[in-house]
C-alpha positions in Angstrom: -22.3 -20.8 -54.9 -18.7 -22.2 -56.1 -17.6 -18.2 -56.4 -19.0 -17.9 -52.4 -17.2 -21.2 -51.5 -14.1 -20.3 -52.9 -14.1 -16.5 -51.5 -14.7 -18.3 -48.0 -12.1 -20.5 -48.4 -10.0 -17.7 -49.4 -10.6 -15.9 -46.5 -10.4 -18.9 -43.8 -6.6 -18.9 -43.6 -6.2 -15.2 -43.1 -9.0 -15.7 -40.0 -6.9 -18.0 -39.1 -4.0 -16.5 -39.4 -5.6 -13.5 -37.2 -7.2 -15.8 -34.7 -3.4 -16.7 -33.7 -1.8 -13.8 -34.1 -4.5 -12.4 -31.0 -2.7 -12.3 -27.8 -4.2 -14.7 -25.1 -4.6 -13.8 -21.5 -4.5 -17.8 -20.6 -4.3 -18.9 -16.8 -2.9 -15.9 -14.7 -1.7 -16.2 -10.7 -2.1 -13.0 -8.4 -0.5 -13.2 -5.3 -1.9 -12.4 -2.3 -0.5 -11.5 1.2 -2.2 -11.4 4.6 -3.3 -7.9 5.0 -6.0 -6.2 3.7 -4.7 -3.5 1.1 -2.6 -6.7 -0.7 -5.7 -9.0 -0.3 -8.4 -6.4 -1.3 -5.7 -5.5 -4.7 -5.8 -9.2 -5.4 -9.0 -9.7 -5.7 -9.5 -6.2 -7.8 -7.3 -7.5 -10.3 -8.9 -10.9 -10.3 -12.6 -9.6 -11.3 -10.9 -6.9 -13.7 -8.6 -9.9 -15.5 -10.9 -12.5 -15.8 -14.0 -10.2 -16.6 -12.5 -7.5 -18.5 -9.9 -9.4 -20.7 -10.7 -13.1 -20.7 -8.2 -14.3 -18.4 -8.6 -17.7 -16.4 -6.9 -15.9 -12.9 -6.9 -17.4 -9.7 -5.3 -16.5 -6.4 -2.7 -17.4 -4.2 -1.7 -16.6 -0.5 2.1 -16.5 -0.3 4.1 -14.3 2.7 6.0 -11.1 0.7 9.5 -13.0 0.8 8.7 -16.1 -0.3 6.5 -14.9 -3.0 9.0 -12.4 -4.6 11.3 -15.2 -4.4 9.1 -18.0 -5.9 8.7 -15.1 -8.8 12.0 -14.6 -9.4 12.9 -18.0 -9.5 10.2 -20.0 -11.0 8.0 -17.4 -12.8 5.0 -17.6 -10.6 3.2 -15.8 -9.3 2.8 -14.2 -12.4 1.5 -11.0 -10.9 2.7 -9.9 -7.3 -0.2 -6.5 -7.0 1.4 -5.3 -3.9 4.8 -5.8 -3.0 6.7 -3.8 -0.3 10.3 -3.7 -2.1 11.7 -1.8 0.3 11.7 -4.4 2.9 13.2 -6.6 0.4 16.1 -4.8 -1.6 18.4 -7.9 -2.5 15.6 -10.1 -3.2 14.3 -7.6 -6.2 17.3 -5.6 -7.1 19.1 -8.0 -9.6 16.0 -9.3 -10.9 14.2 -6.1 -11.8 17.6 -5.2 -13.3 17.8 -8.3 -15.5 14.6 -8.6 -16.5 13.0 -11.7 -14.9 10.7 -9.4 -13.1 9.1 -6.0 -14.3 7.5 -3.5 -12.3 4.5 -2.1 -13.5 3.6 0.7 -11.5 3.7 1.8 -8.1 0.7 0.5 -6.6 0.5 2.6 -4.0 0.7 6.0 -5.4 1.3 7.7 -2.1 4.1 5.2 -1.3 3.9 3.4 2.0 4.2 5.6 4.7 4.7 5.3 8.6 5.4 8.3 10.6 4.3 10.5 13.7 0.4 11.5 13.5 -2.2 14.0 14.9 -5.6 14.5 15.1 -6.9 17.0 12.0 -9.2 18.4 14.6 -6.2 19.6 16.6 -4.7 21.2 13.0 -7.8 22.4 12.3 -7.0 24.8 15.5 -3.7 24.9 15.2 -2.2 25.1 11.7 1.0 24.7 12.7 0.3 21.9 15.5 1.7 19.1 12.6 5.5 20.8 12.5 7.6 19.3 15.3 9.0 22.5 16.1 5.6 23.7 17.1 5.1 20.5 18.9 7.9 20.6 20.9 7.3 24.3 22.0 3.6 23.1 23.7 3.8 19.5 25.1 0.7 21.0 26.8 -1.2 20.5 24.3 -0.9 16.2 24.3 -0.8 15.7 28.0 0.1 12.3 29.2 -2.4 10.1 30.6 0.2 8.9 33.1 1.5 12.5 34.1 -0.7 15.9 32.8 2.2 18.2 32.9 4.0 16.0 30.5 3.4 15.6 26.9 2.7 12.2 25.5 4.1 10.8 22.4 2.7 6.6 21.9 5.0 4.4 20.3 4.5 1.1 18.8 5.0 -2.3 20.0 8.3 -3.7 21.2 10.8 -4.9 18.5 8.8 -3.5 15.1 10.9 -0.9 13.2 8.8 2.2 13.6 9.2 1.2 17.2 12.9 1.9 17.2 12.6 4.6 15.1 10.0 6.7 17.1 12.6 6.1 20.1 15.8 6.8 18.0 13.9 10.2 16.8 12.6 10.8 20.7 16.4 11.1 21.2 17.6 12.9 18.3 14.8 15.8 18.5 14.8 15.8 22.3 12.0 15.4 23.3 11.9 14.6 27.3 14.2 17.9 27.5 11.2 19.5 25.5 9.2 18.1 28.4 7.7 15.0 26.7 7.1 11.1 27.2 7.1 8.2 25.5 4.6 6.2 25.8 5.4 2.4 24.9 2.0 0.7 24.1 3.3 -2.4 24.6 1.2 -4.0 21.3 -0.8 -3.0 18.6 -4.2 -3.1 20.0 -3.2 -1.3 22.6 -1.5 1.2 20.4 -5.2 1.1 18.1 -6.7 1.6 21.4 -5.4 5.1 22.2 -5.7 6.9 19.0 -9.3 5.6 18.9 -10.3 6.6 22.4 -8.4 10.0 21.6 -10.4 11.1 18.3 -13.5 10.0 19.7 -13.7 12.2 22.6 -11.6 15.0 20.1 -8.7 14.7 22.6 -5.1 15.3 22.0 -3.1 12.7 20.4 0.3 12.2 19.2 1.9 9.0 18.1 4.0 6.2 15.3 1.4 5.1 13.1 1.2 4.2 9.6 -0.9 4.2 6.3 -2.8 2.5 4.5 -4.2 1.4 7.0 -8.0 0.7 8.1 -7.5 3.0 11.4 -6.9 5.8 9.1 -9.6 5.5 7.2 -11.7 6.0 10.3 -9.9 8.2 11.8 -8.2 11.4 9.9 -5.0 12.1 10.8 -2.3 14.5 9.5 1.1 13.2 9.0 4.0 15.4 11.7 6.4 17.3 9.1 9.7 16.8 11.0 11.7 19.7 9.0 14.4 17.7 7.5 14.5 15.5 4.1 15.0 11.7 4.8 18.7 10.8 5.0 18.8 7.3 4.2 22.4 7.0 5.2 21.8 8.2 9.0 18.5 5.8 9.1 20.7 3.3 8.1 23.7 4.1 10.7 21.5 5.3 13.7 17.9 5.7 13.1 16.6 2.3 12.7 19.3 1.0 15.0 18.1 0.4 18.6 21.7 0.2 20.0 23.2 3.3 18.2 23.9 6.5 20.9 23.8 9.5 19.0 20.6 9.6 16.4 20.3 12.8 14.6 17.0 14.2 13.4 15.7 12.6 10.7 12.4 11.9 9.0 10.7 8.9 7.8 11.0 7.5 4.8 8.0 6.3 2.1 8.5 2.9 1.2 7.9 2.0 -2.7 4.7 -0.1 -3.1 5.5 -1.8 -6.7 3.3 -4.4 -9.0 5.5 -6.9 -10.1 5.2 -9.0 -12.8 6.9 -12.1 -14.1 8.9 -12.1 -17.4 6.2 -14.8 -18.8 3.4 -13.4 -17.9 5.0 -10.2 -19.6 5.7 -12.1 -22.9 2.9 -14.1 -23.2 -0.6 -12.3 -22.0 -2.5 -10.0 -23.6 -0.8 -6.5 -24.0 -3.9 -5.1 -23.1 -4.0 -6.8 -19.8 -0.3 -5.6 -19.1 -1.9 -2.2 -19.9 -4.4 -2.3 -17.3 -1.7 -3.1 -14.7 0.6 -0.7 -15.5 -2.6 1.8 -14.9 -3.6 0.5 -12.1 -2.8 2.6 -8.7 -4.3 4.1 -6.3 -3.8 6.6 -2.9 -3.6 6.4 0.6 -6.9 7.7 1.3 -9.1 5.7 -0.9 -7.0 2.1 0.4 -7.9 3.7 3.9 -11.7 4.2 3.3 -11.9 1.1 2.2 -10.1 -0.9 4.6 -12.6 0.6 7.0 -15.6 0.1 5.0 -13.9 -4.1 5.4 -13.3 -3.9 9.2 -16.6 -2.4 9.7 -18.3 -5.1 7.8 -15.7 -7.8 8.3 -15.8 -8.2 4.9 -13.2 -10.6 2.9 -11.0 -9.4 0.4 -13.6 -10.4 -2.5 -16.2 -8.3 -0.5 -14.3 -5.4 -0.6 -13.3 -5.5 -4.2 -17.0 -5.8 -5.3 -18.0 -2.9 -2.7 -14.9 -1.2 -4.7 -15.9 -1.6 -8.2 -19.7 -0.8 -7.4 -19.3 2.4 -5.3 -16.1 4.1 -7.0 -16.3 3.5 -10.6 -14.8 7.1 -11.3 -11.3 5.6 -10.3 -11.1 1.8 -11.6 -12.6 3.2 -15.2 -9.4 5.5 -15.9 -7.8 2.2 -15.3 -9.3 0.5 -18.2 -11.0 0.7 -22.1 -14.6 1.8 -21.9 -15.4 -1.4 -23.0 -13.7 -3.1 -21.1 -15.3 -1.1 -17.7 -18.5 -1.7 -19.4 -18.0 -5.8 -19.1 -16.7 -4.9 -15.4 -20.1 -3.0 -14.8 -22.2 -6.1 -16.5 -20.5 -8.4 -14.3 -21.2 -6.9 -11.0 
């Protein structure tokens, strides 16, 4: 008995030392913004971190700019799952450079993408109809409801950056001279309605849109190829400037959408949890489809997260170890 007690006493400090060396996930704050893709991703992270890594994570609702500012200045929230960093370059450039904020992974592997789109059923009939040259050669393929002798390009709501860019690109490619009218829809709802009505009737449609969105999860659209690379200098000089009078051909940029973490989170949390966040990335097709399901079912971010985790283990199990994946499955 004495030998057993001495053996146990000798082993106890080693056990405690090992326990002390183990990283603790602890309390984690996860930012959620007021759009579907950010809301559902924050809930996916909450479930996986809590159930798979033993974290005690909570979601905090912030807007995009204030969330990044708070993470830079206060180290909270710990995680911003979907940060559209190109919208706030001055907020993130220096903090990323000096390590106050860490970019873990592109949340959207395809990036955020705005542009002009046409329905896939049109491309299946004419494989080149998503190319700007073919489009401009055939305005009759896209008859305007206001004047069927003209082609129609549906633009976004007044004041949107994408609406300004569409107007400027229309000038640059001389769509008016090629027989097209640019239709100002006036609102996001009207733009959505124009696409939905056309798609449900398998009618022609050409216009500005972006992804990931629930509408592109419902309707299979193909992005227009403008035939030129994105010119950032020209975009800044003229494509994005409403008052510029001499726009040149250009194409929409791809927005970098990253998962950002605070320096303190990286230094003090379980490295395995950080490794999960470094692996957790998905494409726009997946997000579009999930957002469409959420819209159709009036689902919350948590509903969407549980639906995704239940229905698509082939995607998310690649983000974590088999042991963690089993814990998540059991929790569902």
